[in-house]
C-alpha positions in Angstrom: -35.2 -91.3 43.7 -38.7 -92.4 43.5 -41.5 -90.7 45.3 -41.4 -92.2 48.2 -44.8 -94.1 49.7 -46.7 -93.4 52.4 -46.2 -97.1 53.4 -42.6 -96.4 53.3 -42.3 -93.3 55.8 -44.7 -95.4 58.1 -42.3 -98.1 58.5 -39.7 -95.9 59.8 -41.9 -94.6 63.0 -39.9 -96.2 66.1 -36.6 -96.6 63.9 -33.4 -95.1 65.2 -32.2 -91.9 63.4 -28.6 -93.1 63.0 -29.5 -96.8 61.7 -31.4 -95.9 58.5 -30.2 -97.4 55.8 -29.7 -94.8 52.4 -33.6 -95.5 50.8 -34.9 -94.7 54.3 -32.8 -91.4 55.1 -34.1 -90.5 51.8 -38.0 -91.1 52.4 -37.5 -89.3 55.7 -35.8 -86.2 53.9 -39.2 -86.0 51.4 -41.6 -86.4 53.9 -39.8 -83.9 56.4 -40.0 -81.7 53.9 -43.2 -82.4 52.0 -45.3 -84.2 54.8 -47.7 -82.0 55.3 -48.7 -81.9 51.4 -49.6 -86.1 52.4 -51.1 -85.5 55.6 -48.1 -86.9 57.0 -46.1 -85.7 60.3 -42.3 -86.5 60.8 -40.6 -85.7 63.6 -37.4 -86.4 65.3 -37.5 -87.4 68.8 -34.6 -85.8 70.3 -32.7 -87.8 73.1 -29.6 -85.3 72.5 -28.0 -82.7 74.6 -30.2 -79.7 74.0 -27.0 -77.0 74.7 -25.3 -79.3 71.9 -27.9 -78.9 70.0 -28.7 -75.3 70.4 -25.1 -74.7 69.2 -25.9 -76.7 65.6 -25.7 -74.3 62.9 -27.3 -76.1 60.4 -29.8 -78.9 59.9 -27.4 -81.5 59.0 -25.4 -80.9 62.3 -28.5 -81.1 63.8 -29.2 -84.1 62.3 -25.5 -85.8 63.4 -26.0 -84.7 67.1 -29.8 -86.2 67.0 -28.1 -89.5 65.6 -25.1 -89.7 68.0 -27.8 -89.5 71.1 -29.8 -92.3 69.4 -32.7 -90.2 68.4 -35.8 -92.2 67.1 -38.0 -91.2 64.4 -41.8 -90.4 64.6 -44.5 -90.3 62.1 -48.1 -89.7 62.1 -50.1 -90.1 59.1 -53.6 -88.3 59.3 -56.6 -90.0 58.1 -58.0 -89.0 55.2 
């Protein structure tokens, strides 16, 4: 995987999590794990049932629950 650019992660802002392409999922994963190093905060605006989400036993299971609920990606890039 090529290192994702800031422009690529910014393009994810407001997109529905379940509708992301394979590359967009790679970019999301990279910046969720390493975004703080680059001044990028990535989060998922949760539309899922909080009880169902609380029962998730892994990050992957929680992501699947949020995808089914049409949760959206939020990206904030700190000014440098």
